[in-house]
N, C-alpha and C positions, 0 to 999 in steps of 0.2 A: 575287470568291470570297474567303471568309475564310481567313486564314492561321493555321495551328495553331502555337502557341507554348507555351513552358513558363511556369509560374507566375513564375519568376525573370525571364524576358524581359518578362512583362507588367508586373511591378513596376518594372523598370528604365526603362520608357518613361514612367512617371508622375513628373513633377518636383515638387520642393518648390513649394508655393503653388498647386498645381493645384486646379481646381474639379471635384468628382467626384460624380456621381449614383450612388446605390446602390439597387438594387431590393430589395424585401422588406418585412416587417412584423414589428416586435419582434425583429428579427434573423433570423426565419425566412425562408429563401430569400435571405439575403445570400450573395454568392459567398465562402464561408468560407475557402477555401484562398488566394484572392487577398488577402482582408482580413488573414488571419493573416500572410502574407508581408510585406504592406505595413506591418503593425504592428511588424515586426522590421527594417525597412529603414533606420530612422534619419531618414526624411524626415518633413516636417510642414508646418505652416502651410496645411493644406488647408481649402477650403470644401467641406463635405459637404452634399449635397442628398439627403435621404432621409426616409422617413416619420417616423422617430423616432431616438432614441439607443440603440436595442436595449436589452439588459438586462445587469445585472452578473453573471448566471449563466444558463447554457443549460439545455436540457431534460434533460441527463444530468449536470448538476452542474458542467460546465466553467465556468471563470471568464471573464468579459468576453466575452459572446456577440456575434458579428458586429461591427458598427461600434463597439460598446462598447469594444473593444480599442484602437481609435484614440483614442477620447475619454479613456480611462484613461491613455494614454501622453502626453496633451496634444499630440497631433499635429494636432488640429482647432482652427483659429482661429475658424471661423465655421460654425455649424450652422443649416441651413435645414430645418425639419421641421414636422410637424403636431401632434405631442404628444411630451412628453419625461418624463412622470411615472414611467415604469418604470425609469429610470436616474438614481438620485440624484446621480451625479457630474456630470450635465449641469447641474442646478440649482446645485451647488456651484461649478462653474467659471464659470457665468454670473454668480453673485453676487460671486465674487472678481475678476471682470473678465478672467480668463484665456481665456475663450471667448465670442464674440458668439453670441447665439441669436436667430433670427427664427422666430416661429411663424406659420404660415399655415393657414387652415381647409383641411381635407383635400380637399374638393371643389375649392376654388380652386387648391390646390397641384397636383392632377392636371391640371386644365384649363390652368394656366399652363405646365406642362411640355409638354402636348399642343400648345399654341399655339407654343411655342418650336420644336417639331419640325416643325410645319406651316407655319412662316413667317408666322404671323399677328401682327398688331400688338398684340394684347392680348385680354383676356377681360372681358366685362361680367358682374358678379354683384352681387346685392343683399346678399350675405353680407359683414358687416363695416361696413356703412354705420352711421355714428354712433359708431364705436369708434376706438381708437387706431391701428388699421391704416390709417385715412385719412391719417395723418401720416407713414407709412413710405414715403417717396418712392423708396426702392430697389425696392419691389415694387408700390406703388400709384401709377399715373400721375396719376389725377384722379378727382373725383366728377362723374358725368354724370347728367343728368335726362332721362328718355325717357318721354313720355306721362304726365308728372306723377309718375313714380316715380324715386327716386334709385338709382344703381348705382355701384359702384367699377369703374374701368377698371384691371384688374390687368395688370402687364407680363408678357410671356413670359419663361420661364426656360430657359436653356441651360447647358451645362457643357462643360469640356474633355474629360472622360471619362465614360462610363457603364459601370458594372460590374454585370452582371446574371447571373442563374443560370438555366440551362435544364435541364429533366429529360432531354430528348432533343435532340441537335444533330447534324445530318448533316455530311457532308464538305464541303458548300459553305456551311455556316453557318446553314441554316434551323433554327429553334428551335420546339420544342413544350414548353409548360409544363404540368405536371401539376396538375390541380385548380385551386385558387385561388392557386397559387404564381407566377402571372404578375404579382403585386402590383407595380404601377407600371412594370414592365419594358417593357411595350408602348410606353408614351409615352416613357420615358427612352431607349430605343434609337433614337428618332428625333431626340432633342434634344441630342446630344453630338457633338463633333468626332470622337472615337474611341470605338468601341463594342467592349468586350471581354466575351465570354460565357464563363462557367465552366460546363462541361457535366458533368452527372452521368453521362450515358451518350452515347458517340459511336456513331452508327449510320451505315450506308451511305446514300448518296444514293438517294432513292426509298422508303426505309423509313418516312418521314413522309409520309402522304398529302397531296397538294397543298392540299386543303381544310382540313387540320389545321395547316398552317404558320401560326404566330402572329406570329413575327418573321422576316421573310424574310432570307435570307443576304446579299442585296444591300446591306443596311445594317449588317451585322456585319463589323467589321474584323478581329478576332482571336478565336480560340477557345482556351481553356485546358482541358485534360482534367482535370476535377476528381475523376473516379472516382465510383462510386456512393456516395451519402450516405444 
C-alpha cells in the first residue's frame, strides 16, 4: 500500500546524484509541485530521464516549466531524452560541457524503459542502424543481424526514482491518468526503485473502477497530494 507523504518528505528522500525518471511531455504532466520543491532543494548532479527538457515558459507565462527549472539551475548533470529543441538552455549547457545529453529515438526510449521494468535484457530495433547511436555503448549493446536485417540491441533503462503525475489516485495508490496525460508514466512506474506519484485528486478506494486502474497501487511507493491543477 502506498504511503502518503508531503512534498517536503518526497524531496528529502531524493539524494544528490540520483537518477530520476519524470513522466510527461514538454513539461505537461510533469509532477510540478515535486519538481518545484526539488528545484529549491540545493541538490543536484541528477541524471534526468524524461522525454525532453520541457520549456523555458509554461502555458500561463510561468518561467521554467517543469524539469526546465532543474536544468536552469544546473542541477542536472546528464539528460537522457528524445528531443530538446524547445528548451534552448539544454543546447547551451550541452555545448559548454556543463551537462551531458543523450538523445534516444522516442519509440526506442519508451521500449527501453518498458524493458527495464519488465526485467528484459534489451530491445531489438532497426531504428538508428548506421547512425552514431551504434557507438553509444551506454545505451546500445550491439548490432545484431536477424534474417538478413540489421538491428540495434538497446539496453534496458532503469532509475533510482520515478516521479509521475496522476489525475486520480486512491487511498491505496491506484492511479488513473486523464486523456493522454499518462505520457511515459506507465512504463516509468515499473522501471524505478522508488515510485512517487503526485496526485491532482485523492479519491477513496473503489472510486476508480478496477478496469480503469492504469498504474496499480502495488507498484506505487509514495503519494503526494498535489491538489487539483
